[in-house]
C-alpha positions in Angstrom: 25.1 -8.7 -105.4 25.4 -6.3 -102.5 22.9 -6.8 -99.7 20.3 -4.1 -99.7 19.1 -3.0 -96.3 17.6 -0.1 -94.5 19.9 2.3 -92.8 18.6 2.3 -89.2 17.7 -1.3 -88.4 19.2 -3.2 -91.3 15.9 -4.5 -92.5 16.6 -6.5 -95.7 15.2 -5.0 -98.9 14.1 -6.8 -102.0 15.9 -6.4 -105.3 14.7 -6.9 -108.8 15.3 -10.4 -110.0 16.3 -11.6 -106.5 15.9 -15.3 -105.8 14.2 -16.4 -102.6 12.6 -13.1 -102.0 10.4 -14.7 -99.3 13.5 -15.3 -97.1 14.4 -11.6 -97.2 10.8 -10.6 -96.7 10.4 -12.9 -93.7 13.7 -11.6 -92.2 12.4 -8.1 -92.4 9.1 -9.1 -90.7 10.9 -10.9 -87.9 13.1 -7.8 -87.3 10.1 -5.5 -87.3 8.3 -7.9 -84.9 11.1 -7.4 -82.4 11.2 -3.6 -83.0 7.5 -2.6 -82.8 6.9 -1.8 -79.1 10.2 -3.5 -78.1 10.1 -5.6 -74.9 13.0 -7.6 -73.5 13.0 -10.2 -70.7 16.1 -8.8 -69.0 19.7 -7.7 -69.4 21.9 -10.7 -69.7 25.5 -11.6 -70.7 25.3 -15.4 -71.1 22.8 -16.9 -73.6 23.3 -20.3 -71.9 21.6 -18.8 -68.8 18.3 -18.1 -70.5 15.5 -20.5 -71.6 14.6 -18.8 -74.8 11.1 -19.0 -76.4 10.6 -17.7 -79.9 9.7 -14.0 -79.8 11.5 -13.3 -76.6 14.5 -10.9 -76.5 17.2 -9.7 -74.1 19.5 -6.8 -74.0 23.1 -8.1 -74.3 25.0 -6.9 -71.3 28.7 -6.0 -71.2 31.3 -8.7 -71.7 28.8 -11.2 -73.1 29.8 -14.7 -73.8 28.9 -17.6 -76.2 26.7 -16.7 -79.1 26.4 -13.2 -77.7 30.1 -12.4 -77.8 30.8 -9.0 -79.5 27.1 -8.1 -79.4 27.2 -5.8 -76.3 24.2 -3.4 -76.0 22.4 -5.1 -78.9 19.0 -6.7 -78.6 19.2 -10.5 -78.9 15.9 -11.9 -80.1 15.3 -15.7 -80.3 13.5 -16.7 -83.5 13.3 -20.4 -82.9 16.0 -20.9 -85.5 18.7 -18.9 -83.8 19.6 -15.5 -82.4 18.8 -12.3 -84.3 20.8 -9.3 -83.2 19.5 -5.7 -83.5 21.7 -2.7 -82.9 19.8 0.0 -81.0 19.3 3.5 -82.3 19.8 6.6 -80.2 16.8 7.3 -77.9 15.4 3.8 -78.5 13.2 2.9 -75.6 12.8 -0.7 -74.5 10.6 -2.2 -71.7 12.5 -4.6 -69.5 10.1 -7.2 -68.0 12.5 -8.3 -65.2 12.8 -4.7 -63.9 9.2 -3.6 -64.7 10.8 -0.5 -66.1 12.1 1.1 -69.3 15.6 1.6 -70.6 16.6 4.3 -73.1 19.6 3.9 -75.4 22.0 6.8 -75.7 25.6 5.6 -76.1 24.6 2.7 -73.8 21.4 1.6 -72.1 20.3 3.9 -69.3 17.9 2.5 -66.7 15.2 4.5 -65.0 16.0 5.5 -61.4 13.6 5.4 -58.5 12.6 8.8 -57.2 11.2 9.2 -53.7 8.3 11.5 -52.9 9.3 14.6 -51.0 9.5 14.1 -47.2 10.7 15.9 -44.1 12.1 19.4 -44.3 11.6 22.4 -41.9 8.9 23.9 -44.1 6.2 21.7 -45.6 4.3 23.0 -48.6 1.4 20.6 -48.9 0.2 21.8 -52.3 3.7 21.5 -53.8 4.1 18.0 -52.4 0.7 17.0 -53.9 1.8 18.4 -57.2 5.2 16.7 -57.1 3.5 13.4 -56.1 1.1 13.6 -59.0 4.0 14.3 -61.4 5.9 11.3 -60.0 2.8 9.1 -60.4 2.5 10.1 -64.0 6.2 9.5 -64.7 6.0 6.1 -63.0 2.9 5.1 -65.0 4.9 5.8 -68.2 7.9 3.9 -67.0 10.1 7.1 -67.1 10.7 6.9 -63.4 11.0 3.6 -61.6 8.6 2.7 -58.9 10.1 1.9 -55.5 11.9 3.5 -52.6 
């Protein structure tokens, strides 16, 4: 029997007459748990370098090793029974705890950059700077622009 799964995130689907449906159902729930409001610990290449707790996830960095070999750019989630790999979809947005920022997936993960408030210049437009600062504050609060210098 061919494995039935959803197109985007490969969530397993149930089939009529399928044995052990609870295994497929549980697999789908675990994947959904990692995908709803996705949050990862960091970007990492070596699974031996992390102390995994069930429910935690990492973005697999380039040239990964060990269990993560050939899973570059995927989300590696620890289930307590092993690694679950999820391929990102275009424009998927993930919060990265170690960076206190978001990354967006296009053809690879793009990290938010820090943007400085306007300073210096020969002509200072106070109202424009206030407006720009309020826009930057809103973008930082949403994680679109990274806080910092």
